[in-house]
C-alpha positions in Angstrom: 0.1 -0.1 -0.2 1.2 3.5 -0.5 1.4 6.6 1.1 -1.6 7.1 2.7 -3.5 9.8 0.8 -0.4 9.5 -2.0 -1.7 8.7 -5.6 -1.3 5.0 -6.4 -0.3 5.6 -10.1 2.5 7.6 -9.3 5.0 6.8 -12.4 8.4 5.8 -12.0 11.0 7.6 -14.3 14.2 5.6 -14.6 14.9 3.7 -11.1 14.3 7.1 -8.8 10.1 7.0 -8.4 8.6 10.5 -8.6 7.6 11.9 -5.2 4.3 10.6 -4.2 1.7 13.3 -4.3 -0.8 13.2 -1.6 -4.6 12.9 -2.8 -6.4 16.4 -1.2 -9.7 14.1 -1.7 -8.9 11.6 1.3 -7.6 14.3 3.5 -11.0 16.4 2.8 -12.8 13.4 3.8 -11.0 12.7 6.9 -11.3 16.5 8.1 -15.3 16.4 7.4 -15.6 12.7 8.9 -13.7 14.1 12.3 -16.1 16.9 11.9 -19.2 14.6 11.8 -17.6 12.9 14.9 -17.5 16.0 17.0 -21.1 16.9 16.0 -22.4 13.7 16.7 -21.2 13.9 20.5 -21.8 17.5 20.5 -25.6 17.4 19.7 -25.9 14.1 22.1 -27.5 16.4 24.8 -30.1 18.0 22.5 -31.6 15.0 21.5 -33.3 14.3 24.6 -35.3 17.1 24.3 -36.0 17.8 20.4 -37.1 15.5 18.3 -35.2 17.6 15.2 -32.1 17.1 17.2 -33.1 13.2 17.5 -33.9 13.1 13.5 -30.4 14.7 12.9 -28.5 12.5 15.4 -30.2 9.2 13.8 -29.3 10.1 10.1 -25.7 11.0 11.4 -25.0 8.2 13.1 -26.8 6.0 10.4 -23.2 6.3 8.4 -20.5 8.7 9.8 -18.6 6.1 11.9 -19.2 3.6 9.0 -17.8 5.8 7.0 -14.7 6.8 9.1 -13.9 2.8 9.1 -14.2 2.5 5.5 -11.3 5.0 5.0 -9.3 3.4 7.7 -9.5 0.1 6.1 -8.4 1.9 2.8 -5.0 2.7 4.3 -4.6 -0.3 5.9 -1.8 -3.1 4.7 -3.0 -6.3 4.7 0.2 -8.1 3.9 2.9 -9.8 7.0 3.5 -7.0 9.2 6.9 -5.2 9.6 8.6 -4.6 12.4 8.0 -0.9 12.0 4.6 -1.7 11.6 4.2 -3.6 14.6 5.5 -0.8 16.5 3.2 1.6 15.2 0.6 -0.4 16.9 2.2 0.3 20.3 3.0 3.6 19.5 0.1 5.2 18.0 -2.8 3.0 19.8 -1.8 1.0 22.6 0.4 3.8 24.1 -2.1 6.7 23.7 -4.8 4.4 24.5 -3.1 3.8 28.2 -2.2 7.7 28.2 -5.7 8.9 27.3 -7.5 6.4 29.6 -5.2 7.9 32.6 -6.1 11.5 31.6 -9.9 10.6 31.8 -9.6 8.7 35.3 -7.9 11.8 36.6 -10.8 14.1 34.9 -13.2 12.0 36.4 -11.9 11.9 39.8 -11.5 15.7 39.7 -15.1 16.3 38.3 -17.1 13.8 39.5 -15.4 13.1 42.8 -14.8 9.3 42.1 -13.2 7.0 39.4 -13.0 3.3 38.5 -10.4 3.1 36.0 -11.0 -0.1 34.2 -8.4 -0.5 31.0 -10.8 -3.3 29.9 -13.7 -0.6 29.3 -12.6 2.1 26.8 -13.6 5.4 28.1 -16.1 7.6 26.1 -14.4 7.5 22.5 -11.3 5.8 23.0 -13.3 2.7 21.9 -12.6 3.5 18.5 -8.6 3.5 19.1 -9.0 -0.2 20.5 -10.8 -1.0 17.4 -8.5 0.2 15.1 -5.2 -1.8 16.6 -7.8 -5.1 16.5 -8.8 -4.2 12.6 -5.1 -3.6 11.9 -3.7 -6.5 13.5 -6.6 -9.3 12.1 -6.3 -7.9 8.7 -3.3 -10.2 7.3 -5.5 -12.8 8.4 -8.5 -12.1 6.8 -6.5 -11.3 3.7 -5.6 -15.1 3.5 -9.3 -16.1 3.4 -11.4 -16.4 0.4 -14.5 -14.0 0.4 -12.7 -11.7 3.7 -15.8 -9.3 3.0 -18.2 -11.9 3.4 -17.0 -13.2 6.4 -16.4 -10.0 8.0 -20.3 -9.6 7.5 -21.2 -13.1 8.9 -19.0 -12.0 12.0 -20.9 -8.8 12.4 -24.2 -10.4 12.0 -23.5 -13.6 14.1 -22.0 -11.1 17.3 -24.9 -9.7 17.8 -26.7 -13.1 18.7 -23.9 -13.7 21.5 -24.5 -12.0 24.2 -21.1 -12.8 26.2 -19.2 -10.6 23.5 -20.0 -6.9 25.4 -18.4 -3.9 25.5 -15.2 -5.2 26.8 -11.9 -4.0 25.0 -14.9 -2.4 22.9 -15.1 -6.1 20.8 -18.7 -6.3 20.3 -18.4 -3.1 18.7 -15.3 -3.7 17.0 -16.4 -6.9 15.3 -19.9 -5.0 14.2 -18.1 -2.2 12.5 -15.4 -4.8 10.9 -17.1 -5.0 7.2 -16.8 -1.5 7.0 -13.2 -1.4 7.7 -12.6 -4.6 5.5 -14.7 -3.0 2.5 -12.4 -0.2 2.7 -9.3 -2.5 2.6 -11.1 -4.2 -0.3 -11.3 -1.4 -2.5 -7.9 -0.2 -2.3 -6.9 -4.0 -2.9 -9.1 -4.2 -6.2 -8.2 -0.6 -7.0 -11.6 0.1 -7.5 -11.4 3.7 -7.2 -8.9 4.4 -9.8 -10.4 1.7 -12.2 -13.5 3.4 -12.4 -12.3 6.6 -12.1 -14.4 7.3 -9.2 -12.5 10.6 -8.3 -11.7 11.7 -11.8 -15.5 11.4 -13.0 -18.1 12.9 -10.5 -21.1 14.1 -13.0 -23.3 17.0 -11.9 -26.4 14.3 -11.1 -24.0 11.8 -9.5 -23.7 14.7 -6.4 -27.4 15.5 -6.7 -28.4 12.0 -6.1 -25.9 11.7 -3.4 -27.2 14.7 -2.0 -31.0 13.5 -2.2 -29.8 10.1 -0.6 -28.7 12.1 2.6 -31.4 14.1 2.7 -33.7 11.1 2.1 -32.0 10.1 5.0 -32.9 12.7 7.1 -36.6 12.9 6.1 -36.9 9.2 6.9 -35.5 9.9 10.3 -37.7 12.9 11.1 -41.3 11.1 9.4 -40.9 7.8 11.1 -39.0 9.2 14.1 -42.0 7.0 16.5 -40.8 4.0 15.2 -37.2 4.6 15.6 -37.8 5.5 19.0 -39.9 2.4 19.8 -37.4 0.0 18.8 -34.4 1.8 19.7 -32.6 2.6 16.4 -30.3 5.0 18.4 -28.8 1.8 20.0 -29.0 -0.5 16.9 -26.4 2.1 15.1 -23.8 1.7 17.9 -23.5 -1.7 16.7 -22.5 -3.0 20.3 -25.1 -4.4 21.9 -26.8 -8.0 21.5 -29.8 -8.4 19.5 -31.5 -9.5 22.7 -30.4 -6.2 25.1 -32.3 -4.1 22.0 -35.8 -6.1 22.3 -34.4 -8.4 18.8 -34.8 -11.6 20.2 -36.3 -13.2 17.1 -34.0 -15.6 15.0 -34.2 -13.1 12.5 -32.8 -9.8 14.3 -29.8 -10.2 12.4 -31.7 -9.1 9.2 -32.0 -5.6 11.1 -28.0 -5.5 11.1 -27.8 -6.3 7.5 -30.4 -3.7 6.8 -28.4 -1.4 8.9 -25.1 -2.1 7.3 -26.7 -1.8 3.7 -28.1 2.1 5.0 -24.7 2.6 6.0 -22.7 1.9 2.9 -25.1 3.6 0.5 -25.1 6.9 2.6 -21.3 6.5 3.0 -20.9 6.5 -0.9 -23.3 9.7 -0.6 -21.3 11.0 1.6 -18.2 10.4 -0.1 -19.8 11.5 -3.6 -20.0 14.8 -1.9 -16.5 15.6 -0.7 -14.5 18.0 -2.8 -11.9 16.9 -4.6 -9.4 20.2 -4.9 -7.1 21.6 -1.9 -8.6 24.0 0.3 -7.3 25.7 3.3 -8.9 23.3 5.7 -7.7 20.0 3.5 -4.5 19.9 5.6 -6.2 19.5 8.8 -7.3 16.1 7.3 -3.8 14.9 8.4 -4.3 15.5 12.2 -7.4 14.1 12.9 -6.2 12.1 16.0 -5.7 15.4 17.7 -9.5 16.1 17.2 -10.4 12.7 18.0 -8.5 12.3 21.3 -8.9 15.7 22.6 -12.8 16.8 21.4 -14.2 15.0 24.5 -12.6 16.9 26.6 -13.9 20.1 25.6 -17.4 18.6 25.2 -16.9 17.0 28.9 -18.3 20.4 30.6 -21.2 20.6 28.6 -21.8 16.8 28.8 -21.8 17.0 32.9 -23.1 20.3 33.5 -26.1 19.6 31.6 -26.3 23.1 29.9 -27.3 22.1 26.8 -30.7 20.2 28.3 -33.8 22.0 27.8 -31.8 24.2 25.1 -34.7 26.1 23.2 -35.5 27.1 20.6 -34.0 24.1 18.6 -33.7 26.3 15.5 -31.3 28.5 17.1 -29.2 26.0 19.3 -28.4 23.1 16.7 -27.0 25.4 13.9 -25.1 26.7 17.0 -24.0 23.6 18.0 -23.0 22.6 14.6 -20.8 25.6 13.9 -19.3 25.2 17.1 -18.6 21.9 16.5 -16.4 22.8 12.9 -14.6 25.3 15.0 -13.6 22.6 17.5 -12.4 20.4 14.9 -10.4 23.2 13.2 -8.7 24.5 16.6 -7.9 21.1 17.8 -5.8 20.4 14.6 -4.2 23.4 14.5 -0.1 23.8 15.0 -0.4 25.3 18.5 -2.7 22.7 19.9 -0.5 20.1 18.0 2.7 21.5 19.8 1.4 21.4 23.3 -0.5 17.9 22.9 1.8 15.9 21.0 3.3 14.1 23.7 0.3 12.8 24.6 -1.1 12.2 21.3 2.0 11.0 19.4 4.0 9.5 22.2 7.7 8.4 21.4 8.7 6.0 24.5 12.0 4.9 23.1 12.6 3.5 26.1 10.1 0.9 25.9 11.7 -0.7 22.9 14.8 -2.6 22.4 15.7 -1.0 19.3 14.7 2.7 20.1 14.4 3.8 16.4 11.2 1.9 16.2 9.9 4.4 18.4 11.2 7.4 16.3 8.4 10.0 15.2 9.5 10.0 11.5 6.7 7.9 9.5 4.1 8.1 12.9 0.8 9.0 12.0 -1.1 11.9 13.3 -4.6 10.9 12.7 -6.6 7.4 13.4 -7.2 6.5 9.8 -3.7 5.9 8.3 -2.6 9.7 7.1 1.3 10.5 7.4 2.8 13.5 8.5 3.2 16.3 6.0 6.7 15.9 5.9 6.6 12.6 4.2 4.3 14.2 1.8 5.1 17.5 1.2 5.2 17.3 -2.6 1.4 17.1 -2.6 0.2 19.2 -4.5 -3.3 18.6 -6.4 -3.7 17.7 -9.7 -5.9 19.9 -11.7 -8.7 19.5 -8.6 -9.1 16.1 -9.6 -7.4 14.2 -7.0 -5.4 11.9 -9.1 
């Protein structure tokens, strides 16, 4: 697999390869995805008092984490891991997980007066960090199988029937979302994006259809809101609880997950179809989504604990305000000053942990949870006519 966000069709001149160029589309997609993650968490306190906010929340959760998993899989390798790649699992995922679990324990103790540290139960957003680690560990084994995508769908459906697979190490949610990660890898493995020119050719009608699908999802969430509340669709969309816990004791309960996965793939495709392909002033922020991912929950924590967003009326004022604030939070947390201050926590380099300290060097390590590399590795990343190729 090429450098994250790099053009897979980079030609070679003689024996010296041309510098790989970043494809702006993928950084744009990463950034918009992380904005949606922040937004989903930010509006959570509004959904208890506002039907509009709840409908918006359901439409958002129908696809935004699957889309994030697809991007993560697209830039993951399925070959036998090298020593550097194995070290990255430790430095980019496990060590930040331990650090931020400790920070969360301290925060809860200071704010709530109590804390029950438990590394097997990820705090708030940290579940996805563990999920990424598990995804990358199992991918080389999945790639050995015939029909790996089909097997992950079977696993995702089957795990919902097993109540003993729960949120411990976020395993239930990880296995539930595994097909989306595998789909992203499969798309890259079969070069689907380049073979079908999906970034080069996007006629106007495809964007109209994509926008229509996303608007349709919002309208469906709104018009059938009573039904979604009755079946507790919100928790179905988390891919976390066993079917029996969600009232799906019937043998066909797995069919609901199949339907949700189909909806997620369709809406994710619509979402990607609307992502701009050119280079913009905010494109570079897509390389630093790990900072936004790990830090935004601390920004939102006071609002979550104080209940300031409960009974926030009118919705037509608060929902747009929270939406704009989410975009600004995502921008702020990806800026250089914030990265400089929090780099030891987000991108730790524990050289003392390795027999070969070079494995913990900063060069080549990621600063976002979906596989993007640091900009110094892709400083030749000029857009190619806005086409992202």
